[in-house]
N, CA, C and O atoms as a Tinker XYZ file with bonds, in Angstrom:
   452  protein
     1  N     -3.766000    9.349000  -20.207000    73     2
     2  CA    -3.346000    8.060000  -20.709000    64     1     3
     3  C     -2.012000    7.671000  -20.082000    63     2     4     5
     4  O     -1.297000    8.513000  -19.539000    81     3
     5  N     -1.698000    6.411000  -20.165000    73     3     6
     6  CA    -0.409000    5.920000  -19.676000    64     5     7
     7  C      0.607000    5.982000  -20.806000    63     6     8     9
     8  O      0.265000    5.841000  -21.981000    81     7
     9  N      1.850000    6.195000  -20.430000    73     7    10
    10  CA     2.929000    6.183000  -21.406000    64     9    11
    11  C      3.121000    4.757000  -21.914000    63    10    12    13
    12  O      2.977000    3.795000  -21.160000    81    11
    13  N      3.439000    4.634000  -23.173000    73    11    14
    14  CA     3.701000    3.331000  -23.767000    64    13    15
    15  C      5.198000    3.079000  -23.820000    63    14    16    17
    16  O      5.990000    3.996000  -24.033000    81    15
    17  N      5.569000    1.831000  -23.624000    73    15    18
    18  CA     6.967000    1.431000  -23.684000    64    17    19
    19  C      7.552000    1.813000  -25.041000    63    18    20    21
    20  O      6.924000    1.617000  -26.082000    81    19
    21  N      8.755000    2.356000  -25.010000    73    19    22
    22  CA     9.538000    2.733000  -26.196000    64    21    23
    23  C      8.960000    3.906000  -26.984000    63    22    24    25
    24  O      9.413000    4.165000  -28.099000    81    23
    25  N      7.981000    4.618000  -26.445000    73    23    26
    26  CA     7.427000    5.789000  -27.140000    64    25    27
    27  C      8.494000    6.888000  -27.166000    63    26    28    29
    28  O      9.094000    7.192000  -26.135000    81    27
    29  N      8.728000    7.471000  -28.316000    73    27    30
    30  CA     9.762000    8.499000  -28.468000    64    29    31
    31  C      9.324000    9.832000  -27.891000    63    30    32    33
    32  O     10.057000   10.440000  -27.111000    81    31
    33  N      8.148000   10.290000  -28.262000    73    31    34
    34  CA     7.660000   11.606000  -27.826000    64    33    35
    35  C      6.669000   11.417000  -26.684000    63    34    36    37
    36  O      5.675000   10.706000  -26.831000    81    35
    37  N      6.943000   12.059000  -25.536000    73    35    38
    38  CA     6.100000   11.923000  -24.352000    64    37    39
    39  C      5.838000   13.314000  -23.781000    63    38    40    41
    40  O      6.712000   13.900000  -23.143000    81    39
    41  N      4.652000   13.835000  -24.007000    73    39    42
    42  CA     4.302000   15.181000  -23.579000    64    41    43
    43  C      3.538000   15.140000  -22.256000    63    42    44    45
    44  O      2.607000   14.355000  -22.078000    81    43
    45  N      3.957000   16.003000  -21.340000    73    43    46
    46  CA     3.392000   16.031000  -19.986000    64    45    47
    47  C      1.868000   16.047000  -19.993000    63    46    48    49
    48  O      1.232000   15.317000  -19.233000    81    47
    49  N      1.284000   16.878000  -20.852000    73    47    50
    50  CA    -0.177000   17.014000  -20.851000    64    49    51
    51  C     -0.888000   15.753000  -21.342000    63    50    52    53
    52  O     -2.097000   15.613000  -21.164000    81    51
    53  N     -0.144000   14.841000  -21.957000    73    51    54
    54  CA    -0.743000   13.594000  -22.451000    64    53    55
    55  C     -0.599000   12.419000  -21.480000    63    54    56    57
    56  O     -1.164000   11.349000  -21.707000    81    55
    57  N      0.155000   12.620000  -20.403000    73    55    58
    58  CA     0.442000   11.517000  -19.475000    64    57    59
    59  C     -0.318000   11.734000  -18.172000    63    58    60    61
    60  O     -0.224000   12.799000  -17.562000    81    59
    61  N     -1.070000   10.723000  -17.748000    73    59    62
    62  CA    -1.855000   10.807000  -16.515000    64    61    63
    63  C     -0.971000   10.998000  -15.288000    63    62    64    65
    64  O      0.109000   10.416000  -15.189000    81    63
    65  N     -1.440000   11.812000  -14.366000    73    63    66
    66  CA    -0.828000   11.983000  -13.060000    64    65    67
    67  C     -1.446000   10.927000  -12.149000    63    66    68    69
    68  O     -2.665000   10.888000  -11.981000    81    67
    69  N     -0.609000   10.068000  -11.560000    73    67    70
    70  CA    -1.084000    8.975000  -10.706000    64    69    71
    71  C     -0.834000    9.304000   -9.246000    63    70    72    73
    72  O      0.243000    9.785000   -8.892000    81    71
    73  N     -1.822000    9.048000   -8.393000    73    71    74
    74  CA    -1.648000    9.245000   -6.962000    64    73    75
    75  C     -0.826000    8.098000   -6.391000    63    74    76    77
    76  O     -1.108000    6.929000   -6.655000    81    75
    77  N      0.194000    8.442000   -5.604000    73    75    78
    78  CA     1.083000    7.429000   -5.004000    64    77    79
    79  C      1.030000    7.446000   -3.486000    63    78    80    81
    80  O      1.794000    6.737000   -2.830000    81    79
    81  N      0.148000    8.237000   -2.932000    73    79    82
    82  CA     0.052000    8.366000   -1.488000    64    81    83
    83  C     -0.290000    9.802000   -1.152000    63    82    84    85
    84  O     -0.381000   10.653000   -2.037000    81    83
    85  N     -0.477000   10.064000    0.114000    73    83    86
    86  CA    -0.891000   11.390000    0.542000    64    85    87
    87  C      0.144000   12.442000    0.159000    63    86    88    89
    88  O      1.273000   12.426000    0.650000    81    87
    89  N     -0.257000   13.363000   -0.730000    73    87    90
    90  CA     0.607000   14.463000   -1.127000    64    89    91
    91  C      1.668000   14.109000   -2.159000    63    90    92    93
    92  O      2.565000   14.912000   -2.418000    81    91
    93  N      1.582000   12.907000   -2.759000    73    91    94
    94  CA     2.574000   12.482000   -3.751000    64    93    95
    95  C      1.860000   11.967000   -4.999000    63    94    96    97
    96  O      1.009000   11.081000   -4.925000    81    95
    97  N      2.222000   12.537000   -6.139000    73    95    98
    98  CA     1.688000   12.118000   -7.432000    64    97    99
    99  C      2.852000   11.952000   -8.398000    63    98   100   101
   100  O      3.883000   12.608000   -8.252000    81    99
   101  N      2.687000   11.068000   -9.392000    73    99   102
   102  CA     3.776000   10.852000  -10.348000    64   101   103
   103  C      3.248000   10.694000  -11.762000    63   102   104   105
   104  O      2.096000   10.328000  -11.997000    81   103
   105  N      4.141000   10.988000  -12.687000    73   103   106
   106  CA     3.928000   10.731000  -14.112000    64   105   107
   107  C      5.079000    9.858000  -14.590000    63   106   108   109
   108  O      6.244000   10.219000  -14.428000    81   107
   109  N      4.759000    8.722000  -15.172000    73   107   110
   110  CA     5.781000    7.888000  -15.805000    64   109   111
   111  C      5.927000    8.451000  -17.207000    63   110   112   113
   112  O      5.069000    8.241000  -18.065000    81   111
   113  N      7.020000    9.169000  -17.434000    73   111   114
   114  CA     7.162000    9.941000  -18.660000    64   113   115
   115  C      7.701000    9.148000  -19.840000    63   114   116   117
   116  O      7.278000    9.368000  -20.975000    81   115
   117  N      8.624000    8.233000  -19.594000    73   115   118
   118  CA     9.194000    7.451000  -20.695000    64   117   119
   119  C      9.859000    6.218000  -20.115000    63   118   120   121
   120  O     10.381000    6.242000  -19.000000    81   119
   121  N      9.832000    5.117000  -20.901000    73   119   122
   122  CA    10.549000    3.929000  -20.457000    64   121   123
   123  C     10.798000    2.951000  -21.595000    63   122   124   125
   124  O     10.068000    2.889000  -22.585000    81   123
   125  N     11.848000    2.209000  -21.402000    73   123   126
   126  CA    12.230000    1.069000  -22.230000    64   125   127
   127  C     12.740000    0.029000  -21.241000    63   126   128   129
   128  O     12.814000    0.317000  -20.046000    81   127
   129  N     13.088000   -1.144000  -21.688000    73   127   130
   130  CA    13.577000   -2.170000  -20.764000    64   129   131
   131  C     14.760000   -1.681000  -19.939000    63   130   132   133
   132  O     14.888000   -2.031000  -18.766000    81   131
   133  N     15.621000   -0.877000  -20.545000    73   131   134
   134  CA    16.880000   -0.480000  -19.916000    64   133   135
   135  C     16.771000    0.710000  -18.973000    63   134   136   137
   136  O     17.636000    0.886000  -18.115000    81   135
   137  N     15.729000    1.534000  -19.108000    73   135   138
   138  CA    15.669000    2.771000  -18.329000    64   137   139
   139  C     14.240000    3.280000  -18.220000    63   138   140   141
   140  O     13.358000    2.898000  -18.990000    81   139
   141  N     14.036000    4.169000  -17.223000    73   139   142
   142  CA    12.717000    4.768000  -17.000000    64   141   143
   143  C     12.896000    6.157000  -16.406000    63   142   144   145
   144  O     13.789000    6.382000  -15.589000    81   143
   145  N     12.035000    7.097000  -16.826000    73   143   146
   146  CA    12.010000    8.451000  -16.270000    64   145   147
   147  C     10.641000    8.689000  -15.638000    63   146   148   149
   148  O      9.608000    8.519000  -16.286000    81   147
   149  N     10.649000    9.087000  -14.356000    73   147   150
   150  CA     9.419000    9.330000  -13.603000    64   149   151
   151  C      9.511000   10.705000  -12.945000    63   150   152   153
   152  O     10.512000   11.026000  -12.304000    81   151
   153  N      8.453000   11.523000  -13.107000    73   151   154
   154  CA     8.396000   12.839000  -12.485000    64   153   155
   155  C      7.434000   12.759000  -11.310000    63   154   156   157
   156  O      6.265000   12.409000  -11.474000    81   155
   157  N      7.940000   13.090000  -10.110000    73   155   158
   158  CA     7.179000   12.982000   -8.865000    64   157   159
   159  C      6.886000   14.367000   -8.305000    63   158   160   161
   160  O      7.796000   15.181000   -8.152000    81   159
   161  N      5.619000   14.639000   -7.998000    73   159   162
   162  CA     5.190000   15.918000   -7.429000    64   161   163
   163  C      4.874000   15.700000   -5.950000    63   162   164   165
   164  O      4.068000   14.834000   -5.608000    81   163
   165  N      5.506000   16.482000   -5.073000    73   163   166
   166  CA     5.332000   16.363000   -3.630000    64   165   167
   167  C      4.749000   17.643000   -3.051000    63   166   168   169
   168  O      5.194000   18.742000   -3.382000    81   167
   169  N      3.763000   17.500000   -2.195000    73   167   170
   170  CA     3.274000   18.606000   -1.386000    64   169   171
   171  C      4.144000   18.706000   -0.141000    63   170   172   173
   172  O      4.729000   17.712000    0.289000    81   171
   173  N      4.232000   19.887000    0.432000    73   171   174
   174  CA     5.015000   20.062000    1.660000    64   173   175
   175  C      4.520000   19.093000    2.735000    63   174   176   177
   176  O      3.317000   18.983000    2.970000    81   175
   177  N      5.441000   18.399000    3.377000    73   175   178
   178  CA     5.104000   17.441000    4.430000    64   177   179
   179  C      4.885000   16.022000    3.936000    63   178   180   181
   180  O      4.818000   15.091000    4.738000    81   179
   181  N      4.771000   15.846000    2.624000    73   179   182
   182  CA     4.558000   14.502000    2.073000    64   181   183
   183  C      5.803000   13.646000    2.293000    63   182   184   185
   184  O      6.926000   14.147000    2.344000    81   183
   185  N      5.570000   12.348000    2.421000    73   183   186
   186  CA     6.648000   11.405000    2.741000    64   185   187
   187  C      6.809000   10.386000    1.626000    63   186   188   189
   188  O      5.838000    9.790000    1.161000    81   187
   189  N      8.040000   10.200000    1.214000    73   187   190
   190  CA     8.417000    9.083000    0.347000    64   189   191
   191  C      8.946000    8.016000    1.294000    63   190   192   193
   192  O     10.085000    8.111000    1.750000    81   191
   193  N      8.146000    7.008000    1.595000    73   191   194
   194  CA     8.480000    6.011000    2.620000    64   193   195
   195  C      9.815000    5.331000    2.333000    63   194   196   197
   196  O     10.207000    5.169000    1.177000    81   195
   197  N     10.502000    4.940000    3.391000    73   195   198
   198  CA    11.761000    4.204000    3.261000    64   197   199
   199  C     11.490000    2.906000    2.504000    63   198   200   201
   200  O     10.534000    2.188000    2.797000    81   199
   201  N     12.352000    2.618000    1.521000    73   199   202
   202  CA    12.198000    1.412000    0.711000    64   201   203
   203  C     13.518000    1.102000    0.000000    63   202   204   205
   204  O     14.477000    1.870000    0.085000    81   203
   205  N     13.551000   -0.004000   -0.684000    73   203   206
   206  CA    14.698000   -0.349000   -1.528000    64   205   207
   207  C     14.188000   -1.195000   -2.683000    63   206   208   209
   208  O     13.098000   -1.761000   -2.618000    81   207
   209  N     14.979000   -1.275000   -3.733000    73   207   210
   210  CA    14.592000   -2.021000   -4.930000    64   209   211
   211  C     15.858000   -2.400000   -5.693000    63   210   212   213
   212  O     16.916000   -1.816000   -5.458000    81   211
   213  N     15.764000   -3.355000   -6.590000    73   211   214
   214  CA    16.952000   -3.836000   -7.305000    64   213   215
   215  C     17.296000   -2.996000   -8.544000    63   214   216   217
   216  O     17.735000   -3.535000   -9.560000    81   215
   217  N     17.096000   -1.692000   -8.454000    73   215   218
   218  CA    17.374000   -0.783000   -9.561000    64   217   219
   219  C     18.334000    0.296000   -9.081000    63   218   220   221
   220  O     18.284000    0.696000   -7.918000    81   219
   221  N     19.206000    0.768000   -9.963000    73   219   222
   222  CA    19.960000    1.980000   -9.677000    64   221   223
   223  C     19.040000    3.145000  -10.000000    63   222   224   225
   224  O     18.323000    3.121000  -10.999000    81   223
   225  N     19.064000    4.175000   -9.143000    73   223   226
   226  CA    18.157000    5.316000   -9.283000    64   225   227
   227  C     18.948000    6.607000   -9.142000    63   226   228   229
   228  O     19.696000    6.785000   -8.180000    81   227
   229  N     18.780000    7.500000  -10.099000    73   227   230
   230  CA    19.315000    8.855000   -9.997000    64   229   231
   231  C     18.125000    9.773000   -9.825000    63   230   232   233
   232  O     17.163000    9.693000  -10.588000    81   231
   233  N     18.178000   10.652000   -8.821000    73   231   234
   234  CA    17.102000   11.596000   -8.542000    64   233   235
   235  C     17.616000   13.015000   -8.727000    63   234   236   237
   236  O     18.599000   13.416000   -8.105000    81   235
   237  N     16.944000   13.770000   -9.588000    73   235   238
   238  CA    17.238000   15.184000   -9.799000    64   237   239
   239  C     16.153000   15.994000   -9.103000    63   238   240   241
   240  O     14.965000   15.772000   -9.337000    81   239
   241  N     16.555000   16.932000   -8.248000    73   239   242
   242  CA    15.594000   17.793000   -7.562000    64   241   243
   243  C     15.283000   18.965000   -8.496000    63   242   244   245
   244  O     16.067000   19.908000   -8.605000    81   243
   245  N     14.132000   18.894000   -9.166000    73   243   246
   246  CA    13.742000   19.920000  -10.133000    64   245   247
   247  C     13.165000   21.156000   -9.448000    63   246   248   249
   248  O     13.228000   22.259000   -9.991000    81   247
   249  N     12.603000   20.970000   -8.257000    73   247   250
   250  CA    12.028000   22.086000   -7.494000    64   249   251
   251  C     11.852000   21.644000   -6.053000    63   250   252   253
   252  O     11.672000   20.458000   -5.775000    81   251
   253  N     11.906000   22.610000   -5.132000    73   251   254
   254  CA    11.610000   22.333000   -3.734000    64   253   255
   255  C     12.816000   21.978000   -2.891000    63   254   256   257
   256  O     13.969000   22.146000   -3.291000    81   255
   257  N     12.499000   21.478000   -1.700000    73   255   258
   258  CA    13.515000   21.107000   -0.706000    64   257   259
   259  C     13.055000   19.836000   -0.016000    63   258   260   261
   260  O     11.889000   19.709000    0.356000    81   259
   261  N     13.986000   18.882000    0.155000    73   259   262
   262  CA    13.669000   17.573000    0.701000    64   261   263
   263  C     14.729000   17.136000    1.696000    63   262   264   265
   264  O     15.906000   17.467000    1.551000    81   263
   265  N     14.304000   16.390000    2.709000    73   263   266
   266  CA    15.243000   15.712000    3.597000    64   265   267
   267  C     15.253000   14.248000    3.176000    63   266   268   269
   268  O     14.246000   13.551000    3.298000    81   267
   269  N     16.394000   13.792000    2.682000    73   267   270
   270  CA    16.541000   12.412000    2.233000    64   269   271
   271  C     17.352000   11.620000    3.238000    63   270   272   273
   272  O     18.269000   12.139000    3.874000    81   271
   273  N     16.993000   10.354000    3.369000    73   271   274
   274  CA    17.815000    9.387000    4.090000    64   273   275
   275  C     18.203000    8.335000    3.062000    63   274   276   277
   276  O     17.342000    7.709000    2.444000    81   275
   277  N     19.509000    8.147000    2.883000    73   275   278
   278  CA    20.026000    7.155000    1.945000    64   277   279
   279  C     21.055000    6.318000    2.686000    63   278   280   281
   280  O     22.076000    6.832000    3.143000    81   279
   281  N     20.780000    5.027000    2.800000    73   279   282
   282  CA    21.696000    4.104000    3.472000    64   281   283
   283  C     22.057000    4.583000    4.882000    63   282   284   285
   284  O     23.204000    4.475000    5.315000    81   283
   285  N     21.050000    5.114000    5.588000    73   283   286
   286  CA    21.234000    5.553000    6.968000    64   285   287
   287  C     21.773000    6.966000    7.133000    63   286   288   289
   288  O     21.832000    7.468000    8.255000    81   287
   289  N     22.166000    7.621000    6.048000    73   287   290
   290  CA    22.695000    8.983000    6.117000    64   289   291
   291  C     21.611000    9.973000    5.708000    63   290   292   293
   292  O     20.949000    9.790000    4.687000    81   291
   293  N     21.432000   11.030000    6.514000    73   291   294
   294  CA    20.366000   12.002000    6.295000    64   293   295
   295  C     20.976000   13.327000    5.838000    63   294   296   297
   296  O     21.909000   13.835000    6.460000    81   295
   297  N     20.436000   13.888000    4.737000    73   295   298
   298  CA    20.893000   15.189000    4.228000    64   297   299
   299  C     19.711000   15.936000    3.625000    63   298   300   301
   300  O     18.734000   15.328000    3.188000    81   299
   301  N     19.813000   17.261000    3.608000    73   299   302
   302  CA    18.816000   18.104000    2.970000    64   301   303
   303  C     19.299000   18.455000    1.571000    63   302   304   305
   304  O     20.445000   18.861000    1.381000    81   303
   305  N     18.406000   18.292000    0.585000    73   303   306
   306  CA    18.715000   18.622000   -0.804000    64   305   307
   307  C     17.668000   19.604000   -1.308000    63   306   308   309
   308  O     16.558000   19.674000   -0.779000    81   307
   309  N     18.036000   20.362000   -2.340000    73   307   310
   310  CA    17.118000   21.354000   -2.896000    64   309   311
   311  C     17.319000   21.469000   -4.394000    63   310   312   313
   312  O     18.144000   20.766000   -4.978000    81   311
   313  N     16.557000   22.361000   -5.010000    73   311   314
   314  CA    16.557000   22.530000   -6.469000    64   313   315
   315  C     17.978000   22.500000   -7.038000    63   314   316   317
   316  O     18.863000   23.239000   -6.606000    81   315
   317  N     18.159000   21.615000   -8.026000    73   315   318
   318  CA    19.436000   21.497000   -8.712000    64   317   319
   319  C     20.334000   20.390000   -8.199000    63   318   320   321
   320  O     21.300000   20.021000   -8.868000    81   319
   321  N     20.037000   19.849000   -7.022000    73   319   322
   322  CA    20.851000   18.773000   -6.450000    64   321   323
   323  C     20.471000   17.425000   -7.061000    63   322   324   325
   324  O     19.363000   17.248000   -7.568000    81   323
   325  N     21.413000   16.479000   -7.004000    73   323   326
   326  CA    21.212000   15.147000   -7.582000    64   325   327
   327  C     21.684000   14.092000   -6.588000    63   326   328   329
   328  O     22.693000   14.275000   -5.908000    81   327
   329  N     20.942000   12.979000   -6.508000    73   327   330
   330  CA    21.312000   11.848000   -5.660000    64   329   331
   331  C     21.477000   10.610000   -6.520000    63   330   332   333
   332  O     20.750000   10.416000   -7.495000    81   331
   333  N     22.438000    9.776000   -6.154000    73   331   334
   334  CA    22.633000    8.472000   -6.791000    64   333   335
   335  C     22.347000    7.415000   -5.734000    63   334   336   337
   336  O     22.988000    7.382000   -4.683000    81   335
   337  N     21.379000    6.552000   -6.022000    73   335   338
   338  CA    21.013000    5.482000   -5.099000    64   337   339
   339  C     21.233000    4.159000   -5.827000    63   338   340   341
   340  O     20.503000    3.815000   -6.757000    81   339
   341  N     22.242000    3.432000   -5.388000    73   339   342
   342  CA    22.573000    2.161000   -6.012000    64   341   343
   343  C     21.512000    1.121000   -5.678000    63   342   344   345
   344  O     20.732000    1.297000   -4.742000    81   343
   345  N     21.488000    0.046000   -6.440000    73   343   346
   346  CA    20.513000   -1.016000   -6.251000    64   345   347
   347  C     20.543000   -1.544000   -4.816000    63   346   348   349
   348  O     21.604000   -1.725000   -4.220000    81   347
   349  N     19.355000   -1.781000   -4.288000    73   347   350
   350  CA    19.123000   -2.374000   -2.966000    64   349   351
   351  C     19.490000   -1.484000   -1.780000    63   350   352   353
   352  O     19.444000   -1.950000   -0.641000    81   351
   353  N     19.854000   -0.219000   -2.005000    73   351   354
   354  CA    20.151000    0.703000   -0.906000    64   353   355
   355  C     18.840000    1.304000   -0.407000    63   354   356   357
   356  O     18.046000    1.819000   -1.194000    81   355
   357  N     18.617000    1.235000    0.909000    73   355   358
   358  CA    17.387000    1.772000    1.477000    64   357   359
   359  C     17.407000    3.298000    1.430000    63   358   360   361
   360  O     18.419000    3.928000    1.737000    81   359
   361  N     16.256000    3.890000    1.034000    73   359   362
   362  CA    16.162000    5.337000    0.930000    64   361   363
   363  C     14.709000    5.800000    1.060000    63   362   364   365
   364  O     13.770000    5.032000    0.849000    81   363
   365  N     14.556000    7.067000    1.410000    73   363   366
   366  CA    13.240000    7.688000    1.535000    64   365   367
   367  C     13.419000    9.171000    1.766000    63   366   368   369
   368  O     14.543000    9.646000    1.928000    81   367
   369  N     12.306000    9.917000    1.784000    73   367   370
   370  CA    12.427000   11.365000    1.944000    64   369   371
   371  C     11.195000   11.965000    2.602000    63   370   372   373
   372  O     10.141000   11.336000    2.702000    81   371
   373  N     11.367000   13.204000    3.045000    73   371   374
   374  CA    10.279000   14.042000    3.533000    64   373   375
   375  C     10.383000   15.349000    2.757000    63   374   376   377
   376  O     11.468000   15.919000    2.640000    81   375
   377  N      9.278000   15.819000    2.233000    73   375   378
   378  CA     9.268000   17.065000    1.478000    64   377   379
   379  C      9.181000   18.240000    2.452000    63   378   380   381
   380  O      8.204000   18.367000    3.191000    81   379
   381  N     10.199000   19.093000    2.451000    73   379   382
   382  CA    10.242000   20.253000    3.344000    64   381   383
   383  C      9.599000   21.484000    2.710000    63   382   384   385
   384  O      9.018000   22.313000    3.411000    81   383
   385  N      9.700000   21.606000    1.388000    73   383   386
   386  CA     9.051000   22.659000    0.618000    64   385   387
   387  C      8.512000   22.029000   -0.649000    63   386   388   389
   388  O      9.235000   21.291000   -1.318000    81   387
   389  N      7.260000   22.298000   -0.999000    73   387   390
   390  CA     6.623000   21.725000   -2.175000    64   389   391
   391  C      7.625000   21.609000   -3.320000    63   390   392   393
   392  O      8.360000   22.551000   -3.614000    81   391
   393  N      7.645000   20.425000   -3.970000    73   391   394
   394  CA     8.655000   20.259000   -4.997000    64   393   395
   395  C      8.404000   19.128000   -5.975000    63   394   396   397
   396  O      7.386000   18.437000   -5.937000    81   395
   397  N      9.388000   18.975000   -6.858000    73   395   398
   398  CA     9.338000   17.963000   -7.906000    64   397   399
   399  C     10.670000   17.219000   -7.935000    63   398   400   401
   400  O     11.738000   17.830000   -7.958000    81   399
   401  N     10.587000   15.887000   -7.934000    73   399   402
   402  CA    11.757000   15.029000   -8.090000    64   401   403
   403  C     11.630000   14.290000   -9.416000    63   402   404   405
   404  O     10.572000   13.746000   -9.734000    81   403
   405  N     12.710000   14.273000  -10.182000    73   403   406
   406  CA    12.746000   13.524000  -11.436000    64   405   407
   407  C     13.642000   12.317000  -11.216000    63   406   408   409
   408  O     14.837000   12.460000  -10.956000    81   407
   409  N     13.061000   11.123000  -11.322000    73   407   410
   410  CA    13.796000    9.878000  -11.092000    64   409   411
   411  C     14.106000    9.180000  -12.400000    63   410   412   413
   412  O     13.262000    9.084000  -13.292000    81   411
   413  N     15.330000    8.695000  -12.496000    73   411   414
   414  CA    15.770000    7.865000  -13.612000    64   413   415
   415  C     16.165000    6.517000  -13.046000    63   414   416   417
   416  O     16.995000    6.444000  -12.140000    81   415
   417  N     15.587000    5.461000  -13.562000    73   415   418
   418  CA    15.849000    4.105000  -13.082000    64   417   419
   419  C     16.495000    3.272000  -14.176000    63   418   420   421
   420  O     16.198000    3.437000  -15.360000    81   419
   421  N     17.384000    2.375000  -13.764000    73   419   422
   422  CA    17.889000    1.362000  -14.663000    64   421   423
   423  C     18.019000    0.056000  -13.888000    63   422   424   425
   424  O     18.640000    0.040000  -12.825000    81   423
   425  N     17.453000   -1.034000  -14.388000    73   423   426
   426  CA    16.517000   -1.084000  -15.511000    64   425   427
   427  C     15.181000   -0.445000  -15.115000    63   426   428   429
   428  O     15.037000    0.060000  -14.002000    81   427
   429  N     14.215000   -0.470000  -16.022000    73   427   430
   430  CA    12.896000    0.110000  -15.730000    64   429   431
   431  C     12.236000   -0.568000  -14.538000    63   430   432   433
   432  O     12.560000   -1.710000  -14.211000    81   431
   433  N     11.310000    0.132000  -13.887000    73   431   434
   434  CA    10.535000   -0.414000  -12.772000    64   433   435
   435  C      9.274000   -1.050000  -13.350000    63   434   436   437
   436  O      8.272000   -0.368000  -13.565000    81   435
   437  N      9.325000   -2.344000  -13.597000    73   435   438
   438  CA     8.182000   -3.047000  -14.193000    64   437   439
   439  C      6.913000   -2.924000  -13.367000    63   438   440   441
   440  O      5.816000   -2.881000  -13.923000    81   439
   441  N      7.048000   -2.866000  -12.036000    73   439   442
   442  CA     5.864000   -2.780000  -11.180000    64   441   443
   443  C      5.150000   -1.429000  -11.306000    63   442   444   445
   444  O      4.014000   -1.300000  -10.852000    81   443
   445  N      5.786000   -0.429000  -11.908000    73   443   446
   446  CA     5.143000    0.868000  -12.110000    64   445   447
   447  C      4.163000    0.850000  -13.282000    63   446   448   449
   448  O      3.257000    1.680000  -13.348000    81   447
   449  N      4.343000   -0.099000  -14.207000    73   447   450
   450  CA     3.469000   -0.125000  -15.373000    64   449   451
   451  C      2.577000   -1.347000  -15.323000    63   450   452
   452  O      1.761000   -1.553000  -16.222000    81   451
């Protein structure tokens, strides 16, 4: 099932895993107008295409290793690292080792629901 807006309790096993492209799947775990939490699962070699959006995004690397490009700067991040991507800044990644990224958006990404 899909997560409902403003739902307090959101259990992983109750939320559908959505395919977002080759080797990338996500779960929209919780959201309200002001914020959204999305868990992204990447297979090794999967690409998060370069893009930008009018949301501030914090990404926590829950597992794995990724090469990120943010605003033209390229760095490798791994489990425990965090990135801050301000609104409209172009960013994308390549998964170097199978992993999980947890994204927090403000405001919520309406196009995801």
